[in-house]
N, C-alpha and C positions, 0 to 999 in steps of 0.2 A: 790304592786310594779308598778312603772310607766314603761310602755312599749312604745317605739317609733320604727318605722321602718325607714330604709334609705330613703324610698320614702317620708316620712313625712318631712325630711330635704330638699329634692329636691323641694318639693312643697313650703316649707317655703322660700327657696331661690328665687323662681319665684315670690312669693307673695310680698316679701319686696324689690324686685330689684329696683323699682323706687324711693324708699325712703332711703334705707340704702346704704352707700358707700361700695364698694369692696376695702379693704385696702391693702397696699403693704406688701410683705414679703421681707425684705432686709437683706443682709449678714452683720454681725457685725465682723469687722476685729479684734477688740480687744478681743472679746469673743472667736472667732475662734482661735486666737493665744494662749489665755490662756488655752483653752480646748484641743488644738491640733486636733480639728475636725472642719468642717464647721458648724458654728452656725448662724442661721437666726432668725430675730425678726419679728413677725407679728405686724405691727404698728396699733393696734386698738385704740391707743391713738389719732389717726387722724380721728377716726369715729365721726360722728355728736354726740353731747352731751359728747364726750370725752371717751366713753367706749363701750364695746361690748353689754352692756345691752339693747341698742336700738333695737338690732336684735330680741331678744325674746319678748320684749314689743310690738314692731310693729307687729310681727306675731300674738301675742295674741289678740291685739286690732282688727286686720283684720279678726280674726276668730269668733268674737262675733256676736250674733244675733242682729237684730235691736232693740229688746226689751231691751237686755242687754246694748246696747249703750245708749239708752234713760235713763236708770237708773243710768248710770255712773259706774266708776271703782274705786277701792281702793286697796292700797298695802302698805306693810311695807317695809322699806328700810334703809340701812346704807348710802345711797347717790346716787350711780350710777343707780340702778334699778329705783329709784324714778324719777330721771331726764329723763331716757329713757322712762318710762311710761308716764310721764307728756308730753313729746314731742309727743309721738305717739298718745296719747289721744287728744291733742290739734289739731293735723293735721287731725283728723277724727271727730272733733266736739263733743268729749265725755268729760263729766265732770270727773274730777280726784281729788281724795284726797290721799295724801301720808302721812302715819303715821310713825314717827321717834322717836327715844329715845333722851334723853339729851346728849348722847355721840357723836352725829353726829356733825361734824364741821360746823360752821356757813356758810362757803362759799358754802358748798353743799346744805344747806337749801335754801340759796339765789338763787342758780342755778336752783333748782326745782321750786321755786316761779316764776322765770323769764320765765319758760316755761308755766306758766299759771295755775299750779295746786295749790290747797289749801294744806297747810302743817299743820299737828297737831303734837305737841311734847308730848309724853306720856312716863313716867317712865324712867328707866335707862338701859333698854335692849331691844333688838328686840322682845323678848318674851312679855315684858310689852306692847309694841306698838301693838303687834298682837291682844291683847284683844280688843283694840279700833277698829281694822279692823273687827274682828268678830262681834262686836256690830253693825257696819254700814251695814254689810252684812245682819244681821238678821232684823234690824229695818228699813232700807231704801231700801233693795233689791238691793244694789250695788253688782257688781261682783268683787270678789277678784282676782287680778292678782299677784300671788306670785313671789318672786324673783328667785326661782330656781326649785321648785318641781311641775312642771306642764308640760304635754307633748308639749304644744304649745311654752312654754318658752324654753324647751330643744331643740326642733326642730329648733327654731330660732337661738339659740346659736350655734347649730351644723352647720349652714351655714359657720361659720368660718373654720370648718374642711374641707368643700368642697373646699374653696379657698386655704387652705394650701396644700391639696392634688394636686390641679392643679398647684400651684406655685412650689412645691417641691416634684416631683414624686419619688425621691430617698431618701426621709426623712426616717431615721432609728428610730428616737425617738422624741416625742413631750412632752415638759414640760409645764404643765398648772397650773395656780394658782387655789386653791380650797378654797371655803367657804362653800356654801350649796351644791355644786356639779353639778349645772345645766350646767355650761360651759364645764367642763371636761367630763360630760356624753354625751353632744351633739357632742363635737369634737371627742370623742372616737368612737361613733356610726358611724360618717361620715368616719373617717380615717380607721377603721377596715373593713368597707364595700368596700373601694376603694384601700387599700394598704395592701398586705399580709406581716406579720411579723413586722409591725411598733409597737413600744412600746409607751404607753401613761403613763406618770408619773405625778401625782398630787402633788403639793407643797403647804403647808399651812404655815401661820405665826406660831410662837412658842407659843405666848400668846393667850389663849382663843380659841384654835383650836378645834371647836366642831366636825367637821367631823373626824379628826384624833383620838380624844378621843373616839368617838362613835365606830369607827372601832376597836379600841383596846378592848373596852368593849363588842363588838359583838352585840350592840343594841344602839339606839339613847340615848344620855345622855345630861344633862344640864351642861354647863360650864359657869363660870363667864365671862362677857364681860370686857376685860381689854384694857387699852390704848395700841396702837400699831402703828408703822409706817404705816403698811398696814391697815389703818382704814376701808377700803371698804370690807375687808375680815372678819370683825367681825360679831357677831350675831349667835344665835342658829340655829339648823336645825329642831327643833320640836321633839316630842316624838312619832310620829306615821308616 
């Protein structure tokens, strides 16, 4: 089990402060009226590269040793992690390969290439793509930067929780999207350390919900990757 401390998130926030934006939390009048409670949106779509993934990727790259940086990094992605990793690697002069499946939309592939990374398309699932990542780690000595299950990734994503707690000190509940769980884990760790009684609820897409099905089964399970509007939430979570 991956363990992170609140101090890991605080250090990550300091580490990435000059690279990653602090994004606004704004009240949604329409959702507040619909739900009959104040509802705020954390506008991480205004983040560089368009998503929160830059946070964890930047923290991870900045935690690498010089030898690891020289050998380069590789990661599997459904789009957003790959773009964040490519951006962070480019800014620190690190070679980057992103491995993706055939299900990833073309615009996300082009976005990653635009950040300077090499993209390899393998198979029809994130698990298929992971096989190529493992090969590159073994044969070329590259460092794998996973999309969710690593303490440096989780601490980086947790910096969102620090910002949310500062912006909304009376927040009663945070609703967070879930795929592999790195974002919700990091935010929960930050919020629970700063705010007593706050609830954190994870929400997944209905089709191919690996985390939801794994929690139901009481262990990690494989699920088919299916087309969904929330294409960035697709992909397995592994079996270990």
